[in-house]
Structure formats: structure tokens, C-alpha cells
C-alpha angles and dihedrals in degrees: 000000000000114000136134098269095045085072094078088158139348085273096056093111096038116151121259132198110299118261138159094276131078117270112272129201117264122223122205128208117277107232129161094346099311144074113269135185120246133198122317094269125075140195121251113220112204132187105248092215102053101011094234120151106249101172146342125226134202121250122223120232127199092278092056092045090054090047089054091053090050090048092051091048089055091049096046101080093043094046094043091051096048111118114250091246091058093048089050091049091051092051091050088049088056091051090051093049090049089055090051091051093042099120093044092051093048092049091048092053092048093050100037103039101021088238113165110253096245091052091045088055089051091052094051090048090050090049089054090049091050094057092040093053091044088057090058092047091049090061096053106026109122145122127271143251112264114209097219092174088069085093124043091239089063097051110125093026133100122204143182137165128226131200117233129183113270092220134246115003128204112209127191118194133194131232101249101072101017095167106038098038089051088048090053089061101035100043097055091040092056091041092057095038104257125137112226135203114206127204105193124201109278094237095049102037095122093070090051094049092050090050090050091054091049091050091050090063095053100082105263121133117272108266094035090113122021120178118200126171101209145169116270092241091060092060087083090064088067098040092051093051116097090214091070106084102175141027117207110187132181117182144069122356095234094054094039096055091043090055091048089059088055095044096066091138096052138068106250134206118184127193102186139161136318142183098204118219123210133193120205110195126207088248093057127111094253096194092054093043093051093049095047095044094048089056092044094050100041112024110110086009091290092290096151128099089229100044113128108268108156120038120188115192130190106259093235092063103024097104092048092048093047091053091050093046091050090049093050092046092054088057092061114095120224122199146068108018090216090071115093094221095055119105102164113058132171126298114250101262145347095267089058092048092049092049093049094049090048091053090051092048092048091052093050091047088052093055104275116144118232110222098171140357121352099157145087114258119229096237129112113339095338097264094121111105114194114241104270130207120188131185134181090046130158122227090236092062115104091239086066107026101044135052098260097184091203145105090276129116133174125214121201132174117232133186097232147332093284092060091044092053091048091053094044089052094051087080120101086222129076112179109121136339134177141209131202111205143121093207108102092201091057092045092052091048090053092048093051099040110033109097108223144098096257139015122202117205118213094350137075122284089243092074112120132161122194098242099048122099107258131188144093147248133222110021091346093082145255136275127028139268127197117108102276094034091050091049089055089051091048096050138065125227115233119191121218119195125184124190109220116235 
């Protein structure tokens, strides 16, 4: 790797203690507009497919965390007072710089996350869209007129509300979409005028640090965005500081709710797990449903919180659908994510692969029928799990009840939409679900009765567009992302009342 943004400082390619692997570039923290050293230790970033060391990154200690808070406090008044037009211009500058760094960013995602190239290109394009759309929102984001004379007590008064930045935000991002999920925190924060400190996932910190360098060239004050890989125990330094006004977390449910208990002083938004349920009705286009759901379940090895995991099919068409799904799945190529024709790449690390295989084995031991897959492929470092279809499953099995985050999907026949909804709602999660049907009555029943944050009609539950409100209920979290929705979360409403003379 030797591109513009890998040179985070003149020391980016500094030598490290000799080992058996080729020398890899080193990435420093991004703090107050420049690369900074961290503690003595560092993170090793390895390619999930072949296991090779591709980079190392610095780790922030408590001193650097406190420096980041001080930096953000310095940036806050300048960023909050920036005219909307300047914020919008800065966000568009970021989008332009992302386009210029397009190939580098795609390559980084392929190497760092094991994301198949075509999907890595999609993520970079979505990241560009996120900043572009945030620029438009920055221009028009405001409060509203309040008709005080709607009640007799308000006669003779005029009122309006305005939206003001909540203050410094602490964002924690996951490994699976290291660019665009960071963008979904940074872009609305900058649009509304809030500095943000990002803790990226430890195994995908390079993408975040490159994005931080790009943002630093866009015209925002130093300290507007600080990116610090850090130890989990140092998160408390931020959450215990009164200057941090909001925690925006994307990741696992267990960690998210634990952090919420610590963040009792802050506003908290949590975008947590899911095990998306799908209903395929007898009126559905089965060919389209099978094609869309195969991609949803298995692309990027199913490592999305809204990938299709549980499919319920009307019993009259279940056999036909299962045959079509199996056929579509066999068309998906697994292998080296560098190859353009690959859709199913490796899972993120060995612990994930071991957990997934154990869940599959437990399901089969409990009576589930293996239709396809169910094994580790002998390619790369063994982190490729073959796309797996299971039937005859029980809702209590981990492949149904938990977020498996894997290329695994279950297919179950049901009598009707009512039974499907009941089974979808048995989950502790409620992020997104989908339904394939051409019966408007059935569609309306699903919309009104499925318990989740979003329902996708005639497409997979993994559909997401940058401007739509996005978030879950139950164990899937609280609050909403999506550019405008996130800006509402990241701002405070102030009421202005004027007595007319």
C-alpha cells in the first residue's frame, strides 16, 4: 500500500521491530488536525483473507484521550458559529476528496475488512453520498414556526424554535462498514456544528484514519474530527467527562447497553444488532425474492446487522422458493475479495469463524436440515464459510435467536402472514424486516404488526439509503441515524418567544 493518504506524517512508513513478515505502514492517531503518537503498544491490522500484516496503528492512552477532548472543546465555538453555507461547502469538499482517493479507499476496504471489491466500491460510493447529502441538509436544517395564538394564552405572542449543536459527540464505529458508518456519525455532526471524537473498531482503524486525514483538508477547524483507536478501558475517560454531551454507538447489543449504563450524563443513541426476519408470500415474485435474499444473506459473508437471517415462506410455495434460493446461492462466488467476481469473502477473524461453525453444528445436532454449505472452505487462512441454508429449525436455536453475523440463513414454511409475523416478532431484536407480496392487505398487516424500526416491501431487509431514518427497537437499540434524523439527535431545540408590542 503506497498512496497519498497512507502518508499520515513523514513517519508513516517508520520501521518497526523486525519480524517474519514484510514491513507494513504505520498509522498514527489523528488529533487536532495532525498525526500524533500514542502509547508504546500498537494494533496489528491483518488481511482477513490471507492473514498478512497490512498495517499497524497507534493506540491512544489516557493522555491522548484527554488531549482529544481539549481539542474538541477548542473547535466547538468555531464550528458551531460557522455559517451553514461554509459547513455545506466543507462537506462537499470532503465528498470531492473522497472521489479523488476512491481507488485507495476501495483497496483499503478490500485489504482491511476482506470486503469483496464490488462491495467495497459500493461502500465508498455510499460514503460520498453521505457527505453530499449532509451538505444539502446543512443548508436547510433549522427549527420551526410555533403558532402560539393557537391557544388563547398565546394570543399576542410570536414563537419559533431553533436547532443548536448539542456539543461534543463521542462516536464508536464497528468493523463491517468502517467508512460509511463513520460517515454517518461525522457528516451529520459537522452539518449541525458538533465536534466529534471517533473510536474506530480496532481491526479496521486504517480506513477511519484515512478518512480523518481527508476531512482535515476540507476546511473545518482543527479538532472538529479526532480519530483515536483506543483500549476499551479508556472509553470511560470520555464518558465521565462533562464536556462529552452525546454517545453515538454502533456495534453489538451487549457492549452498547453496557456503555449506556456508563453514559448516564450523555444523550445516547444505539444502533445495535439484528437478525432480520423476512416473509415471502404465495403472491410474491419468487425469482426476484430468491435473488435478492441470496445476496442479502450471503454478500460480504452476511456481516451486516440487517442481512436476511430468518426467511418464512408461505407453505404453498416454500419448496419452490427453497429450490430457487439454493440455485441463486450456488451462483455466488466465494473466495479472494480482490477478485471482481467474488461476492462472499472471509469473515473478520478466526473467533468469528469458529463461532459460526459451532452455531451451524448445534443447529444440525438439534434436528435442523442442512440444504447447502455448512463448512469452512480451504482458501486463504480458512475464514471463508460456505453460504449455508438450513431448514427444519427451531426458534430457540442460535441460528434463529441470535444475531449470527454470518453467511447463514434459515428457511421455514408458515401457514400465513399472521404466523410469519408472530415468528418474526419472537426475536429480541427489532431493526429491519422485509416482506415479499403483491397482496396489499397482507402488506398492510405486516406494516402495522411487525415490531421493528423499518420494513422493506418487495426487497431484502438489508436495503438502506443514506437519507432514510434508520434504527431499531427492543434489543436493537434506541434513537435514529440517517442524515436528517441524526442531526435531530445531535442538536437541541431552543424556543424563542416574542411578545408583540
